[in-house]
DRENTIBA-87417 format. One record per residue (C-alpha): x, y, z; residue number from 1. Coordinates in steps of 0.2 Angstrom, whole numbers, plus 5000, padded with zeros to 4 digits. Example, Ala and Ser with C-alpha at 12.3 -4.5 7.8 and 13.67 -1.06 7.14 Angstrom:
<rs>
+------+------+------+-----+
|    u |    v |    w |   n |
+------+------+------+-----+
| 5062 | 4978 | 5039 |   1 |
| 5068 | 4995 | 5036 |   2 |
+------+------+------+-----+
</rs>
This chain:
<rs>
+------+------+------+-----+
|    u |    v |    w |   n |
+------+------+------+-----+
| 5000 | 5000 | 5000 |   1 |
| 5007 | 5017 | 4996 |   2 |
| 5009 | 5025 | 5013 |   3 |
| 5006 | 5042 | 5005 |   4 |
| 4987 | 5038 | 5007 |   5 |
| 4990 | 5040 | 5025 |   6 |
| 4996 | 5059 | 5024 |   7 |
| 4978 | 5065 | 5026 |   8 |
| 4978 | 5059 | 5044 |   9 |
| 4986 | 5069 | 5059 |  10 |
| 4988 | 5054 | 5070 |  11 |
| 4992 | 5036 | 5064 |  12 |
| 4991 | 5021 | 5076 |  13 |
| 4997 | 5004 | 5070 |  14 |
| 4995 | 4988 | 5079 |  15 |
| 5009 | 4977 | 5073 |  16 |
| 5015 | 4962 | 5084 |  17 |
| 5028 | 4956 | 5072 |  18 |
| 5044 | 4964 | 5076 |  19 |
| 5052 | 4964 | 5059 |  20 |
| 5036 | 4971 | 5051 |  21 |
| 5035 | 4984 | 5064 |  22 |
| 5053 | 4989 | 5061 |  23 |
| 5050 | 4990 | 5042 |  24 |
| 5034 | 5000 | 5045 |  25 |
| 5042 | 5012 | 5056 |  26 |
| 5055 | 5016 | 5043 |  27 |
| 5042 | 5019 | 5030 |  28 |
| 5031 | 5029 | 5041 |  29 |
| 5046 | 5041 | 5046 |  30 |
| 5047 | 5045 | 5027 |  31 |
| 5030 | 5053 | 5028 |  32 |
| 5031 | 5072 | 5028 |  33 |
| 5022 | 5083 | 5040 |  34 |
| 5018 | 5084 | 5059 |  35 |
| 5010 | 5067 | 5060 |  36 |
| 5010 | 5058 | 5077 |  37 |
| 5014 | 5040 | 5073 |  38 |
| 5012 | 5026 | 5087 |  39 |
| 5017 | 5008 | 5084 |  40 |
| 5009 | 4996 | 5096 |  41 |
| 5017 | 4979 | 5098 |  42 |
| 5003 | 4970 | 5108 |  43 |
| 4991 | 4958 | 5100 |  44 |
| 4975 | 4968 | 5100 |  45 |
| 4964 | 4958 | 5088 |  46 |
| 4967 | 4939 | 5091 |  47 |
| 4970 | 4935 | 5109 |  48 |
| 4957 | 4947 | 5116 |  49 |
| 4944 | 4940 | 5105 |  50 |
| 4949 | 4922 | 5109 |  51 |
| 4946 | 4926 | 5127 |  52 |
| 4929 | 4934 | 5124 |  53 |
| 4934 | 4952 | 5125 |  54 |
| 4933 | 4966 | 5114 |  55 |
| 4949 | 4971 | 5104 |  56 |
| 4962 | 4979 | 5115 |  57 |
| 4963 | 4995 | 5105 |  58 |
| 4963 | 5013 | 5110 |  59 |
| 4946 | 5021 | 5111 |  60 |
| 4940 | 5027 | 5094 |  61 |
| 4937 | 5045 | 5092 |  62 |
| 4923 | 5051 | 5081 |  63 |
| 4935 | 5056 | 5067 |  64 |
| 4944 | 5039 | 5067 |  65 |
| 4945 | 5028 | 5052 |  66 |
| 4951 | 5010 | 5053 |  67 |
| 4962 | 5001 | 5040 |  68 |
| 4965 | 4983 | 5040 |  69 |
| 4980 | 4981 | 5029 |  70 |
| 4984 | 4963 | 5024 |  71 |
| 4977 | 4957 | 5041 |  72 |
| 4960 | 4949 | 5039 |  73 |
| 4966 | 4936 | 5026 |  74 |
| 4980 | 4931 | 5038 |  75 |
| 4968 | 4928 | 5053 |  76 |
| 4966 | 4909 | 5048 |  77 |
| 4985 | 4907 | 5051 |  78 |
| 4984 | 4916 | 5068 |  79 |
| 4970 | 4907 | 5076 |  80 |
| 4970 | 4888 | 5080 |  81 |
| 4959 | 4878 | 5068 |  82 |
| 4949 | 4871 | 5083 |  83 |
| 4945 | 4889 | 5088 |  84 |
| 4941 | 4896 | 5071 |  85 |
| 4922 | 4895 | 5072 |  86 |
| 4922 | 4903 | 5090 |  87 |
| 4934 | 4916 | 5084 |  88 |
| 4923 | 4921 | 5069 |  89 |
| 4908 | 4922 | 5080 |  90 |
| 4918 | 4933 | 5093 |  91 |
| 4924 | 4944 | 5078 |  92 |
| 4906 | 4947 | 5073 |  93 |
| 4900 | 4951 | 5090 |  94 |
| 4915 | 4962 | 5096 |  95 |
| 4922 | 4970 | 5080 |  96 |
| 4906 | 4973 | 5070 |  97 |
| 4899 | 4986 | 5083 |  98 |
| 4916 | 4995 | 5081 |  99 |
| 4914 | 4996 | 5062 | 100 |
| 4897 | 5003 | 5063 | 101 |
| 4903 | 5019 | 5071 | 102 |
| 4918 | 5023 | 5060 | 103 |
| 4923 | 5023 | 5042 | 104 |
| 4934 | 5007 | 5038 | 105 |
| 4943 | 4998 | 5024 | 106 |
| 4952 | 4981 | 5022 | 107 |
| 4964 | 4975 | 5009 | 108 |
| 4966 | 4956 | 5012 | 109 |
| 4970 | 4940 | 5003 | 110 |
| 4954 | 4931 | 4997 | 111 |
| 4963 | 4917 | 4987 | 112 |
| 4981 | 4913 | 4984 | 113 |
| 4992 | 4901 | 4975 | 114 |
| 5002 | 4898 | 4959 | 115 |
| 4988 | 4904 | 4947 | 116 |
| 4985 | 4922 | 4942 | 117 |
| 4967 | 4926 | 4942 | 118 |
| 4959 | 4933 | 4926 | 119 |
| 4948 | 4945 | 4934 | 120 |
| 4932 | 4950 | 4925 | 121 |
| 4932 | 4969 | 4927 | 122 |
| 4914 | 4970 | 4924 | 123 |
| 4909 | 4961 | 4940 | 124 |
| 4923 | 4964 | 4952 | 125 |
| 4915 | 4979 | 4961 | 126 |
| 4899 | 4979 | 4972 | 127 |
| 4894 | 4966 | 4984 | 128 |
| 4905 | 4952 | 4989 | 129 |
| 4909 | 4940 | 4974 | 130 |
| 4903 | 4922 | 4978 | 131 |
| 4916 | 4908 | 4979 | 132 |
| 4910 | 4901 | 4963 | 133 |
| 4912 | 4917 | 4953 | 134 |
| 4929 | 4920 | 4961 | 135 |
| 4934 | 4902 | 4955 | 136 |
| 4929 | 4906 | 4938 | 137 |
| 4943 | 4919 | 4937 | 138 |
| 4955 | 4905 | 4938 | 139 |
| 4946 | 4892 | 4927 | 140 |
| 4956 | 4895 | 4912 | 141 |
| 4972 | 4893 | 4921 | 142 |
| 4967 | 4878 | 4932 | 143 |
| 4985 | 4871 | 4937 | 144 |
| 4989 | 4870 | 4955 | 145 |
| 4979 | 4873 | 4971 | 146 |
| 4972 | 4889 | 4978 | 147 |
| 4972 | 4893 | 4996 | 148 |
| 4956 | 4901 | 5003 | 149 |
| 4960 | 4913 | 5016 | 150 |
| 4943 | 4911 | 5025 | 151 |
| 4938 | 4929 | 5025 | 152 |
| 4920 | 4926 | 5023 | 153 |
| 4908 | 4931 | 5037 | 154 |
| 4921 | 4943 | 5044 | 155 |
| 4915 | 4959 | 5037 | 156 |
| 4897 | 4966 | 5038 | 157 |
| 4885 | 4965 | 5023 | 158 |
| 4882 | 4981 | 5014 | 159 |
| 4901 | 4985 | 5012 | 160 |
| 4907 | 4988 | 4994 | 161 |
| 4919 | 4975 | 4988 | 162 |
| 4933 | 4976 | 4974 | 163 |
| 4946 | 4964 | 4968 | 164 |
| 4963 | 4965 | 4960 | 165 |
| 4977 | 4953 | 4956 | 166 |
| 4993 | 4955 | 4966 | 167 |
| 5008 | 4945 | 4959 | 168 |
| 5018 | 4942 | 4975 | 169 |
| 5032 | 4932 | 4965 | 170 |
| 5033 | 4925 | 4948 | 171 |
| 5024 | 4909 | 4954 | 172 |
| 5014 | 4916 | 4969 | 173 |
| 4998 | 4926 | 4966 | 174 |
| 4985 | 4933 | 4977 | 175 |
| 4967 | 4938 | 4973 | 176 |
| 4965 | 4954 | 4984 | 177 |
| 4948 | 4958 | 4991 | 178 |
| 4947 | 4977 | 4994 | 179 |
| 4932 | 4981 | 5006 | 180 |
| 4926 | 4998 | 5011 | 181 |
| 4912 | 5004 | 5022 | 182 |
| 4898 | 5016 | 5018 | 183 |
+------+------+------+-----+
</rs>
């Protein structure tokens, strides 16, 4: 994501428990011009609290706050034990969705990934969430190899606007990115 998109905000708070990612992010954020206050928080605010039945451990959201989930929702399935996934999804809907009702938000996350590049049909890649069968049609012509479903369904409220794009991570690793924005 081009960090220049963040220049419209006076204050930026990033929750990043991964020390290497936090270091890289801090370096990139320092390059932003202006008098922005940047806070990097190392604690896990979104997984462990929800697994314990608590709300996300984030700062109180001011009325002019916006939330951005950047490459996070598509990684949750790797952070939550399989045996707890259904409980986690329910906790996410119960504890996170009320937060999302009060602020503008967006998410860019992996929907599918694998050795296949999607041939996205630009005529139907914006609007409501694309069904699994329609998303798989974007791969039908290139059916070689397996795709990983990042289990992002049911994590974002209905009524959001969805968009899709291809992200070639490497020459043989491709991601179908699901971009979601609130009202």
